[in-house]
MIMARMAR-743386 format. One record per atom (N, C-alpha, C): residue in three letters; x, y, z. Coordinates in steps of 0.05 Angstrom, whole numbers, padded with zeros to 5 digits, always signed. Example, Ala and Ser with C-alpha at 12.3 -4.5 7.8 and 13.67 -1.06 7.14 Angstrom:
2
ALA+00264-00114+00156/ALA+00246-00090+00156/ALA+00264-00066+00156/SER+00257-00045+00142/SER+00273-00021+00143/SER+00258+00001+00157/
***
This chain:
76
UNK+01939+02079+02152/UNK+01915+02093+02158/UNK+01899+02080+02178/UNK+01888+02094+02193/UNK+01870+02083+02217/UNK+01846+02073+02204/UNK+01833+02052+02219/UNK+01807+02039+02213/UNK+01789+02044+02232/UNK+01771+02063+02227/UNK+01750+02074+02247/UNK+01723+02063+02242/UNK+01721+02045+02223/UNK+01696+02032+02218/UNK+01692+02001+02223/UNK+01715+01990+02234/UNK+01714+01963+02241/UNK+01692+01957+02260/UNK+01672+01936+02253/UNK+01650+01932+02270/UNK+01657+01926+02300/UNK+01679+01912+02304/UNK+01687+01908+02333/UNK+01697+01933+02347/UNK+01708+01950+02331/UNK+01717+01976+02344/UNK+01694+01993+02350/UNK+01674+01994+02333/UNK+01648+02009+02337/UNK+01634+01998+02363/UNK+01633+01972+02362/UNK+01621+01958+02385/UNK+01634+01964+02412/UNK+01664+01965+02411/UNK+01678+01972+02435/UNK+01672+02001+02444/UNK+01676+02017+02426/UNK+01671+02047+02432/UNK+01643+02052+02445/UNK+01622+02040+02432/UNK+01595+02040+02444/UNK+01592+02030+02473/UNK+01604+02007+02475/UNK+01605+01993+02502/UNK+01621+02010+02522/UNK+01638+02029+02516/UNK+01651+02044+02533/UNK+01635+02074+02536/UNK+01612+02077+02523/UNK+01597+02101+02525/UNK+01602+02122+02503/UNK+01615+02113+02482/UNK+01623+02135+02461/UNK+01605+02132+02437/UNK+01599+02153+02426/UNK+01582+02153+02401/UNK+01598+02157+02378/UNK+01625+02165+02382/UNK+01643+02170+02361/UNK+01669+02154+02366/UNK+01677+02136+02347/UNK+01701+02121+02349/UNK+01726+02138+02353/UNK+01725+02162+02340/UNK+01749+02181+02342/UNK+01752+02192+02370/UNK+01730+02197+02384/UNK+01730+02206+02413/UNK+01742+02185+02430/UNK+01733+02158+02426/UNK+01743+02137+02440/UNK+01773+02135+02437/UNK+01783+02136+02414/UNK+01810+02133+02409/UNK+01828+02155+02419/UNK+01816+02180+02418/UNK+01831+02202+02428/UNK+01834+02200+02459/UNK+01814+02190+02472/UNK+01814+02187+02502/UNK+01834+02165+02511/UNK+01838+02147+02494/UNK+01855+02124+02502/UNK+01882+02118+02490/UNK+01887+02138+02470/UNK+01911+02135+02455/UNK+01937+02134+02471/UNK+01936+02144+02494/UNK+01963+02145+02510/UNK+01960+02129+02535/UNK+01939+02113+02539/UNK+01935+02099+02563/UNK+01956+02075+02566/UNK+01961+02066+02590/UNK+01977+02043+02593/UNK+01961+02018+02596/UNK+01934+02021+02601/UNK+01914+01999+02599/UNK+01891+02011+02583/UNK+01883+01997+02564/UNK+01860+02007+02545/UNK+01839+01987+02543/UNK+01816+01996+02535/UNK+01793+01976+02528/UNK+01800+01957+02505/UNK+01793+01934+02507/UNK+01798+01911+02489/UNK+01773+01898+02485/UNK+01768+01884+02462/UNK+01744+01867+02455/UNK+01751+01842+02441/UNK+01736+01820+02447/UNK+01740+01794+02436/UNK+01732+01797+02406/UNK+01753+01788+02387/UNK+01745+01790+02361/UNK+01731+01765+02349/UNK+01727+01746+02365/UNK+01711+01723+02355/UNK+01685+01731+02346/UNK+01674+01718+02324/UNK+01650+01728+02311/UNK+01626+01726+02332/UNK+01624+01707+02350/UNK+01601+01703+02368/UNK+01607+01713+02396/UNK+01627+01730+02401/UNK+01632+01740+02427/UNK+01640+01770+02426/UNK+01629+01786+02443/UNK+01636+01815+02446/UNK+01645+01822+02474/UNK+01657+01804+02487/UNK+01668+01808+02513/UNK+01690+01829+02513/UNK+01685+01849+02534/UNK+01707+01871+02534/UNK+01721+01867+02560/UNK+01747+01878+02560/UNK+01764+01881+02582/UNK+01785+01903+02580/UNK+01798+01908+02602/UNK+01820+01928+02598/UNK+01846+01912+02599/UNK+01861+01919+02574/UNK+01888+01905+02570/UNK+01907+01924+02562/UNK+01932+01912+02557/UNK+01955+01926+02546/UNK+01948+01940+02519/UNK+01955+01963+02514/UNK+01949+01976+02489/UNK+01960+01958+02463/UNK+01981+01944+02465/UNK+01989+01930+02442/UNK+01979+01900+02440/UNK+01957+01893+02456/UNK+01950+01866+02457/UNK+01935+01858+02432/UNK+01945+01836+02422/UNK+01935+01826+02396/UNK+01922+01796+02400/UNK+01928+01784+02422/UNK+01916+01757+02423/UNK+01914+01749+02452/UNK+01899+01766+02467/UNK+01895+01763+02493/UNK+01872+01741+02499/UNK+01873+01729+02523/UNK+01854+01706+02530/UNK+01826+01718+02535/UNK+01805+01710+02522/UNK+01778+01717+02529/UNK+01767+01701+02551/UNK+01760+01713+02571/UNK+01750+01700+02597/UNK+01720+01688+02591/UNK+01709+01697+02570/UNK+01682+01686+02564/UNK+01682+01662+02544/UNK+01695+01664+02523/UNK+01693+01645+02501/UNK+01720+01626+02503/UNK+01741+01636+02518/UNK+01763+01618+02522/UNK+01783+01618+02499/UNK+01780+01637+02481/UNK+01799+01638+02456/UNK+01818+01661+02461/UNK+01839+01658+02448/UNK+01861+01678+02449/UNK+01854+01699+02427/UNK+01832+01713+02429/UNK+01821+01732+02411/UNK+01814+01758+02419/UNK+01826+01767+02443/UNK+01823+01795+02452/UNK+01844+01813+02439/UNK+01833+01836+02430/UNK+01851+01859+02416/UNK+01841+01883+02429/UNK+01862+01901+02432/UNK+01858+01926+02441/UNK+01845+01942+02421/UNK+01830+01963+02427/UNK+01818+01982+02408/UNK+01839+01995+02392/UNK+01864+02000+02403/UNK+01884+02014+02389/UNK+01896+01996+02366/UNK+01896+01970+02371/UNK+01907+01950+02352/UNK+01885+01949+02328/UNK+01860+01946+02335/UNK+01839+01943+02316/UNK+01839+01969+02299/UNK+01842+01992+02310/UNK+01840+02016+02296/UNK+01868+02020+02280/UNK+01886+02002+02282/UNK+01913+02007+02267/UNK+01930+02029+02278/UNK+01926+02036+02302/UNK+01942+02059+02313/UNK+01969+02046+02324/UNK+01970+02021+02330/UNK+01994+02007+02338/UNK+01999+01984+02320/
***
């Protein structure tokens, strides 16, 4: 089942200009590059990464904590 209420997913959708997470996911579900967010508690850096990214390098905090919105939503 999809997770549409995860705080980092909500923050990512809002940073991309969406008021609804479902609209964000619909627009990016088939993309080859999708928005991702740092999942570290004290960082909300965003970047465009691969749809299946689970541990990308965050350019702000330096941790391998970048996840794509599709992974956070459990679509992938």
